N, CA, C and O atoms as CSV, one atom per row, in Angstrom:
chain,resi,resn,atom,element,x,y,z
A,1,MET,N,N,20.818,-19.515,-29.829
A,1,MET,CA,C,20.280,-18.410,-29.051
A,1,MET,C,C,21.402,-17.430,-28.741
A,1,MET,O,O,22.542,-17.818,-28.489
A,2,GLU,N,N,21.060,-16.192,-28.766
A,2,GLU,CA,C,22.046,-15.156,-28.481
A,2,GLU,C,C,22.224,-14.993,-26.979
A,2,GLU,O,O,21.344,-15.325,-26.184
A,3,THR,N,N,23.392,-14.471,-26.617
A,3,THR,CA,C,23.669,-14.220,-25.206
A,3,THR,C,C,22.748,-13.147,-24.655
A,3,THR,O,O,22.343,-13.226,-23.495
A,4,GLY,N,N,22.410,-12.159,-25.447
A,4,GLY,CA,C,21.520,-11.090,-24.998
A,4,GLY,C,C,20.126,-11.597,-24.660
A,4,GLY,O,O,19.501,-11.124,-23.711
A,5,VAL,N,N,19.644,-12.555,-25.434
A,5,VAL,CA,C,18.314,-13.125,-25.180
A,5,VAL,C,C,18.328,-13.920,-23.879
A,5,VAL,O,O,17.396,-13.832,-23.080
A,6,ILE,N,N,19.382,-14.690,-23.673
A,6,ILE,CA,C,19.500,-15.470,-22.436
A,6,ILE,C,C,19.601,-14.544,-21.236
A,6,ILE,O,O,18.978,-14.790,-20.203
A,7,ASN,N,N,20.376,-13.486,-21.367
A,7,ASN,CA,C,20.490,-12.520,-20.272
A,7,ASN,C,C,19.141,-11.867,-19.974
A,7,ASN,O,O,18.793,-11.652,-18.814
A,8,GLU,N,N,18.398,-11.559,-21.011
A,8,GLU,CA,C,17.077,-10.953,-20.838
A,8,GLU,C,C,16.119,-11.913,-20.139
A,8,GLU,O,O,15.359,-11.503,-19.261
A,9,LEU,N,N,16.153,-13.184,-20.523
A,9,LEU,CA,C,15.303,-14.182,-19.877
A,9,LEU,C,C,15.662,-14.345,-18.397
A,9,LEU,O,O,14.778,-14.417,-17.544
A,10,MET,N,N,16.931,-14.402,-18.106
A,10,MET,CA,C,17.373,-14.550,-16.713
A,10,MET,C,C,17.020,-13.316,-15.893
A,10,MET,O,O,16.591,-13.436,-14.746
A,11,ARG,N,N,17.195,-12.147,-16.465
A,11,ARG,CA,C,16.862,-10.910,-15.752
A,11,ARG,C,C,15.366,-10.850,-15.470
A,11,ARG,O,O,14.953,-10.462,-14.377
A,12,GLY,N,N,14.555,-11.232,-16.448
A,12,GLY,CA,C,13.111,-11.252,-16.260
A,12,GLY,C,C,12.686,-12.246,-15.189
A,12,GLY,O,O,11.792,-11.962,-14.392
A,13,ALA,N,N,13.326,-13.412,-15.168
A,13,ALA,CA,C,12.991,-14.425,-14.169
A,13,ALA,C,C,13.359,-13.948,-12.763
A,13,ALA,O,O,12.590,-14.133,-11.820
A,14,ILE,N,N,14.521,-13.343,-12.628
A,14,ILE,CA,C,14.953,-12.834,-11.324
A,14,ILE,C,C,14.048,-11.701,-10.867
A,14,ILE,O,O,13.691,-11.634,-9.691
A,15,GLN,N,N,13.676,-10.819,-11.766
A,15,GLN,CA,C,12.755,-9.737,-11.407
A,15,GLN,C,C,11.401,-10.290,-10.976
A,15,GLN,O,O,10.790,-9.781,-10.036
A,16,GLN,N,N,10.942,-11.314,-11.650
A,16,GLN,CA,C,9.659,-11.927,-11.296
A,16,GLN,C,C,9.720,-12.522,-9.895
A,16,GLN,O,O,8.797,-12.333,-9.103
A,17,VAL,N,N,10.779,-13.225,-9.587
A,17,VAL,CA,C,10.929,-13.824,-8.259
A,17,VAL,C,C,11.007,-12.747,-7.186
A,17,VAL,O,O,10.368,-12.866,-6.140
A,18,ILE,N,N,11.777,-11.703,-7.434
A,18,ILE,CA,C,11.911,-10.626,-6.450
A,18,ILE,C,C,10.576,-9.918,-6.247
A,18,ILE,O,O,10.215,-9.591,-5.116
A,19,MET,N,N,9.844,-9.679,-7.326
A,19,MET,CA,C,8.556,-8.996,-7.227
A,19,MET,C,C,7.548,-9.828,-6.435
A,19,MET,O,O,6.701,-9.275,-5.734
A,20,MET,N,N,7.637,-11.142,-6.542
A,20,MET,CA,C,6.697,-11.991,-5.825
A,20,MET,C,C,7.080,-12.194,-4.364
A,20,MET,O,O,6.192,-12.313,-3.519
A,21,ILE,N,N,8.355,-12.237,-4.039
A,21,ILE,CA,C,8.784,-12.596,-2.696
A,21,ILE,C,C,9.080,-11.385,-1.810
A,21,ILE,O,O,9.094,-11.512,-0.585
A,22,ALA,N,N,9.314,-10.221,-2.403
A,22,ALA,CA,C,9.694,-9.038,-1.610
A,22,ALA,C,C,8.655,-8.632,-0.573
A,22,ALA,O,O,9.035,-8.364,0.566
A,23,PRO,N,N,7.355,-8.570,-0.902
A,23,PRO,CA,C,6.396,-8.184,0.143
A,23,PRO,C,C,6.342,-9.168,1.297
A,23,PRO,O,O,6.215,-8.768,2.454
A,24,VAL,N,N,6.438,-10.451,0.987
A,24,VAL,CA,C,6.374,-11.480,2.019
A,24,VAL,C,C,7.587,-11.384,2.941
A,24,VAL,O,O,7.447,-11.350,4.163
A,25,LEU,N,N,8.763,-11.340,2.351
A,25,LEU,CA,C,9.977,-11.270,3.163
A,25,LEU,C,C,10.099,-9.946,3.901
A,25,LEU,O,O,10.567,-9.911,5.039
A,26,GLY,N,N,9.684,-8.862,3.267
A,26,GLY,CA,C,9.768,-7.553,3.916
A,26,GLY,C,C,8.912,-7.482,5.163
A,26,GLY,O,O,9.370,-7.014,6.205
A,27,LEU,N,N,7.666,-7.944,5.070
A,27,LEU,CA,C,6.797,-7.916,6.239
A,27,LEU,C,C,7.252,-8.901,7.311
A,27,LEU,O,O,7.140,-8.611,8.502
A,28,ALA,N,N,7.765,-10.061,6.902
A,28,ALA,CA,C,8.298,-11.010,7.885
A,28,ALA,C,C,9.500,-10.404,8.614
A,28,ALA,O,O,9.661,-10.604,9.817
A,29,LEU,N,N,10.327,-9.676,7.900
A,29,LEU,CA,C,11.475,-9.011,8.516
A,29,LEU,C,C,11.027,-7.955,9.520
A,29,LEU,O,O,11.572,-7.865,10.620
A,30,ILE,N,N,10.043,-7.164,9.142
A,30,ILE,CA,C,9.551,-6.114,10.045
A,30,ILE,C,C,8.937,-6.720,11.305
A,30,ILE,O,O,9.206,-6.256,12.413
A,31,VAL,N,N,8.112,-7.756,11.137
A,31,VAL,CA,C,7.490,-8.399,12.302
A,31,VAL,C,C,8.547,-9.041,13.192
A,31,VAL,O,O,8.468,-8.939,14.416
A,32,GLY,N,N,9.524,-9.693,12.598
A,32,GLY,CA,C,10.607,-10.291,13.380
A,32,GLY,C,C,11.389,-9.251,14.152
A,32,GLY,O,O,11.774,-9.479,15.299
A,33,LEU,N,N,11.624,-8.118,13.532
A,33,LEU,CA,C,12.350,-7.037,14.209
A,33,LEU,C,C,11.539,-6.474,15.372
A,33,LEU,O,O,12.094,-6.219,16.441
A,34,ILE,N,N,10.247,-6.277,15.182
A,34,ILE,CA,C,9.393,-5.755,16.250
A,34,ILE,C,C,9.345,-6.730,17.426
A,34,ILE,O,O,9.452,-6.318,18.581
A,35,VAL,N,N,9.185,-8.016,17.133
A,35,VAL,CA,C,9.140,-9.011,18.213
A,35,VAL,C,C,10.488,-9.086,18.918
A,35,VAL,O,O,10.532,-9.221,20.141
A,36,ALA,N,N,11.583,-9.001,18.176
A,36,ALA,CA,C,12.906,-9.035,18.793
A,36,ALA,C,C,13.134,-7.832,19.705
A,36,ALA,O,O,13.727,-7.964,20.775
A,37,ILE,N,N,12.661,-6.661,19.279
A,37,ILE,CA,C,12.788,-5.470,20.124
A,37,ILE,C,C,11.957,-5.634,21.395
A,37,ILE,O,O,12.416,-5.295,22.486
A,38,LEU,N,N,10.736,-6.152,21.257
A,38,LEU,CA,C,9.900,-6.395,22.439
A,38,LEU,C,C,10.533,-7.421,23.371
A,38,LEU,O,O,10.456,-7.278,24.591
A,39,GLN,N,N,11.155,-8.450,22.814
A,39,GLN,CA,C,11.848,-9.438,23.640
A,39,GLN,C,C,13.004,-8.809,24.394
A,39,GLN,O,O,13.223,-9.112,25.567
A,40,ALA,N,N,13.746,-7.934,23.726
A,40,ALA,CA,C,14.877,-7.285,24.380
A,40,ALA,C,C,14.420,-6.351,25.488
A,40,ALA,O,O,15.044,-6.278,26.547
A,41,VAL,N,N,13.327,-5.636,25.242
A,41,VAL,CA,C,12.807,-4.707,26.244
A,41,VAL,C,C,12.297,-5.466,27.467
A,41,VAL,O,O,12.496,-5.027,28.599
A,42,MET,N,N,11.643,-6.602,27.240
A,42,MET,CA,C,11.068,-7.365,28.346
A,42,MET,C,C,12.013,-8.438,28.889
A,42,MET,O,O,11.637,-9.183,29.794
A,43,SER,N,N,13.213,-8.527,28.360
A,43,SER,CA,C,14.225,-9.513,28.781
A,43,SER,C,C,13.726,-10.948,28.661
A,43,SER,O,O,13.961,-11.773,29.544
A,44,ILE,N,N,13.045,-11.234,27.575
A,44,ILE,CA,C,12.580,-12.600,27.301
A,44,ILE,C,C,13.636,-13.269,26.429
A,44,ILE,O,O,14.025,-12.723,25.396
A,45,GLN,N,N,14.100,-14.446,26.836
A,45,GLN,CA,C,15.178,-15.129,26.118
A,45,GLN,C,C,14.688,-16.254,25.204
A,45,GLN,O,O,15.500,-17.022,24.688
A,46,GLU,N,N,13.407,-16.359,25.000
A,46,GLU,CA,C,12.849,-17.438,24.182
A,46,GLU,C,C,13.135,-17.175,22.700
A,46,GLU,O,O,12.719,-16.152,22.155
A,47,GLN,N,N,13.846,-18.104,22.052
A,47,GLN,CA,C,14.236,-17.932,20.652
A,47,GLN,C,C,13.101,-18.253,19.683
A,47,GLN,O,O,13.077,-17.739,18.564
A,48,THR,N,N,12.169,-19.090,20.102
A,48,THR,CA,C,11.108,-19.518,19.184
A,48,THR,C,C,9.896,-18.596,19.203
A,48,THR,O,O,8.917,-18.863,18.506
A,49,LEU,N,N,9.935,-17.539,19.967
A,49,LEU,CA,C,8.785,-16.646,20.109
A,49,LEU,C,C,8.447,-15.903,18.818
A,49,LEU,O,O,7.286,-15.557,18.595
A,50,THR,N,N,9.419,-15.658,17.983
A,50,THR,CA,C,9.167,-14.910,16.740
A,50,THR,C,C,8.523,-15.768,15.659
A,50,THR,O,O,8.021,-15.239,14.667
A,51,PHE,N,N,8.533,-17.084,15.838
A,51,PHE,CA,C,8.053,-17.970,14.778
A,51,PHE,C,C,6.576,-17.757,14.463
A,51,PHE,O,O,6.224,-17.545,13.303
A,52,LEU,N,N,5.715,-17.806,15.457
A,52,LEU,CA,C,4.275,-17.721,15.215
A,52,LEU,C,C,3.846,-16.390,14.600
A,52,LEU,O,O,3.089,-16.401,13.629
A,53,PRO,N,N,4.296,-15.232,15.123
A,53,PRO,CA,C,3.891,-13.976,14.471
A,53,PRO,C,C,4.363,-13.881,13.011
A,53,PRO,O,O,3.616,-13.427,12.145
A,54,LYS,N,N,5.597,-14.306,12.747
A,54,LYS,CA,C,6.090,-14.264,11.372
A,54,LYS,C,C,5.305,-15.220,10.485
A,54,LYS,O,O,4.964,-14.884,9.351
A,55,PHE,N,N,5.022,-16.400,10.996
A,55,PHE,CA,C,4.250,-17.381,10.235
A,55,PHE,C,C,2.867,-16.836,9.883
A,55,PHE,O,O,2.416,-16.955,8.743
A,56,LEU,N,N,2.203,-16.242,10.864
A,56,LEU,CA,C,0.874,-15.684,10.619
A,56,LEU,C,C,0.912,-14.546,9.603
A,56,LEU,O,O,0.057,-14.474,8.720
A,57,VAL,N,N,1.894,-13.660,9.722
A,57,VAL,CA,C,2.019,-12.550,8.772
A,57,VAL,C,C,2.291,-13.071,7.370
A,57,VAL,O,O,1.715,-12.574,6.403
A,58,ILE,N,N,3.156,-14.057,7.249
A,58,ILE,CA,C,3.463,-14.629,5.936
A,58,ILE,C,C,2.212,-15.245,5.319
A,58,ILE,O,O,1.945,-15.048,4.133
A,59,MET,N,N,1.447,-15.984,6.109
A,59,MET,CA,C,0.222,-16.601,5.590
A,59,MET,C,C,-0.815,-15.542,5.173
A,59,MET,O,O,-1.479,-15.694,4.147
A,60,ILE,N,N,-0.948,-14.483,5.962
A,60,ILE,CA,C,-1.898,-13.422,5.629
A,60,ILE,C,C,-1.483,-12.696,4.350
A,60,ILE,O,O,-2.316,-12.426,3.485
A,61,VAL,N,N,-0.193,-12.382,4.237
A,61,VAL,CA,C,0.294,-11.684,3.035
A,61,VAL,C,C,0.123,-12.557,1.802
A,61,VAL,O,O,-0.289,-12.068,0.750
A,62,ILE,N,N,0.430,-13.829,1.919
A,62,ILE,CA,C,0.254,-14.729,0.779
A,62,ILE,C,C,-1.228,-14.826,0.409
A,62,ILE,O,O,-1.572,-14.840,-0.772
A,63,ALA,N,N,-2.101,-14.893,1.412
A,63,ALA,CA,C,-3.537,-14.966,1.127
A,63,ALA,C,C,-4.026,-13.696,0.432
A,63,ALA,O,O,-4.841,-13.765,-0.489
A,64,LEU,N,N,-3.529,-12.536,0.874
A,64,LEU,CA,C,-3.976,-11.279,0.284
A,64,LEU,C,C,-3.395,-11.036,-1.108
A,64,LEU,O,O,-4.073,-10.484,-1.975
A,65,LEU,N,N,-2.157,-11.441,-1.324
A,65,LEU,CA,C,-1.478,-11.151,-2.585
A,65,LEU,C,C,-1.437,-12.330,-3.554
A,65,LEU,O,O,-0.819,-12.229,-4.613
A,66,SER,N,N,-2.081,-13.446,-3.212
A,66,SER,CA,C,-1.972,-14.618,-4.079
A,66,SER,C,C,-2.559,-14.366,-5.463
A,66,SER,O,O,-2.032,-14.872,-6.454
A,67,GLY,N,N,-3.635,-13.599,-5.548
A,67,GLY,CA,C,-4.209,-13.294,-6.861
A,67,GLY,C,C,-3.231,-12.533,-7.737
A,67,GLY,O,O,-3.055,-12.858,-8.911
A,68,PHE,N,N,-2.596,-11.519,-7.165
A,68,PHE,CA,C,-1.589,-10.757,-7.902
A,68,PHE,C,C,-0.408,-11.640,-8.289
A,68,PHE,O,O,0.083,-11.575,-9.417
A,69,MET,N,N,0.047,-12.470,-7.341
A,69,MET,CA,C,1.205,-13.321,-7.615
A,69,MET,C,C,0.923,-14.303,-8.743
A,69,MET,O,O,1.748,-14.473,-9.641
A,70,PHE,N,N,-0.243,-14.953,-8.701
A,70,PHE,CA,C,-0.570,-15.932,-9.735
A,70,PHE,C,C,-0.807,-15.275,-11.089
A,70,PHE,O,O,-0.407,-15.826,-12.114
A,71,SER,N,N,-1.444,-14.122,-11.115
A,71,SER,CA,C,-1.662,-13.466,-12.407
A,71,SER,C,C,-0.340,-12.971,-12.997
A,71,SER,O,O,-0.118,-13.070,-14.204
A,72,SER,N,N,0.524,-12.447,-12.151
A,72,SER,CA,C,1.830,-11.980,-12.621
A,72,SER,C,C,2.666,-13.147,-13.145
A,72,SER,O,O,3.293,-13.043,-14.199
A,73,LEU,N,N,2.671,-14.243,-12.416
A,73,LEU,CA,C,3.417,-15.422,-12.854
A,73,LEU,C,C,2.811,-16.017,-14.121
A,73,LEU,O,O,3.532,-16.498,-14.995
A,74,GLY,N,N,1.481,-15.981,-14.217
A,74,GLY,CA,C,0.812,-16.473,-15.417
A,74,GLY,C,C,1.155,-15.641,-16.640
A,74,GLY,O,O,1.401,-16.189,-17.714
A,75,GLN,N,N,1.173,-14.318,-16.488
A,75,GLN,CA,C,1.534,-13.439,-17.602
A,75,GLN,C,C,2.971,-13.675,-18.041
A,75,GLN,O,O,3.268,-13.694,-19.235
A,76,TYR,N,N,3.864,-13.855,-17.070
A,76,TYR,CA,C,5.270,-14.115,-17.402
A,76,TYR,C,C,5.405,-15.444,-18.150
A,76,TYR,O,O,6.153,-15.542,-19.123
A,77,THR,N,N,4.679,-16.459,-17.690
A,77,THR,CA,C,4.736,-17.766,-18.336
A,77,THR,C,C,4.180,-17.700,-19.756
A,77,THR,O,O,4.737,-18.315,-20.666
A,78,VAL,N,N,3.093,-16.964,-19.953
A,78,VAL,CA,C,2.527,-16.807,-21.300
A,78,VAL,C,C,3.535,-16.121,-22.213
A,78,VAL,O,O,3.700,-16.513,-23.369
A,79,ARG,N,N,4.219,-15.080,-21.687
A,79,ARG,CA,C,5.250,-14.408,-22.496
A,79,ARG,C,C,6.357,-15.372,-22.882
A,79,ARG,O,O,6.845,-15.338,-24.012
A,80,LEU,N,N,6.761,-16.238,-21.949
A,80,LEU,CA,C,7.803,-17.212,-22.275
A,80,LEU,C,C,7.351,-18.178,-23.359
A,80,LEU,O,O,8.109,-18.476,-24.282
A,81,PHE,N,N,6.108,-18.674,-23.251
A,81,PHE,CA,C,5.600,-19.585,-24.268
A,81,PHE,C,C,5.438,-18.894,-25.613
A,81,PHE,O,O,5.617,-19.536,-26.648
A,82,GLU,N,N,5.111,-17.626,-25.632
A,82,GLU,CA,C,5.000,-16.894,-26.882
A,82,GLU,C,C,6.359,-16.694,-27.537
A,82,GLU,O,O,6.431,-16.493,-28.749
A,83,MET,N,N,7.437,-16.746,-26.761
A,83,MET,CA,C,8.780,-16.569,-27.302
A,83,MET,C,C,9.356,-17.863,-27.897
A,83,MET,O,O,10.371,-17.814,-28.593
A,84,ILE,N,N,8.733,-19.005,-27.639
A,84,ILE,CA,C,9.277,-20.286,-28.099
A,84,ILE,C,C,9.456,-20.345,-29.606
A,84,ILE,O,O,10.512,-20.789,-30.057
A,85,PRO,N,N,8.479,-19.920,-30.421
A,85,PRO,CA,C,8.712,-19.964,-31.885
A,85,PRO,C,C,9.912,-19.118,-32.321
A,85,PRO,O,O,10.603,-19.458,-33.282
A,86,GLU,N,N,10.149,-18.033,-31.620
A,86,GLU,CA,C,11.297,-17.188,-31.961
A,86,GLU,C,C,12.611,-17.905,-31.669
A,86,GLU,O,O,13.590,-17.728,-32.394
A,87,PHE,N,N,12.635,-18.708,-30.619
A,87,PHE,CA,C,13.841,-19.434,-30.263
A,87,PHE,C,C,14.095,-20.608,-31.206
A,87,PHE,O,O,15.239,-21.028,-31.380
A,88,ALA,N,N,13.050,-21.131,-31.805
A,88,ALA,CA,C,13.186,-22.292,-32.707
A,88,ALA,C,C,13.825,-21.926,-34.036
A,88,ALA,O,O,14.251,-22.813,-34.776
A,89,LYS,N,N,13.900,-20.649,-34.352
A,89,LYS,CA,C,14.470,-20.205,-35.635
A,89,LYS,C,C,15.956,-20.455,-35.697
A,89,LYS,O,O,16.594,-20.142,-36.702
């Protein structure tokens, strides 16, 4: 196998992971920041308060985007399997 092919496979895999996880992590970050600002404004020192809102947002985002995530991952996997005969040469 050529180095360029391996680099292309790794780049594609990393892009796939980033595309799937970015919305989840981005919204969790925003919710965590909003809750932290509210805690600072209200002088609440509870460290575990951000857990439930972030957990709920993550579950909602995964529920809403799971179809896109699975179809995207399925297409990527099919492309990888289609490349196997080329690698066997």
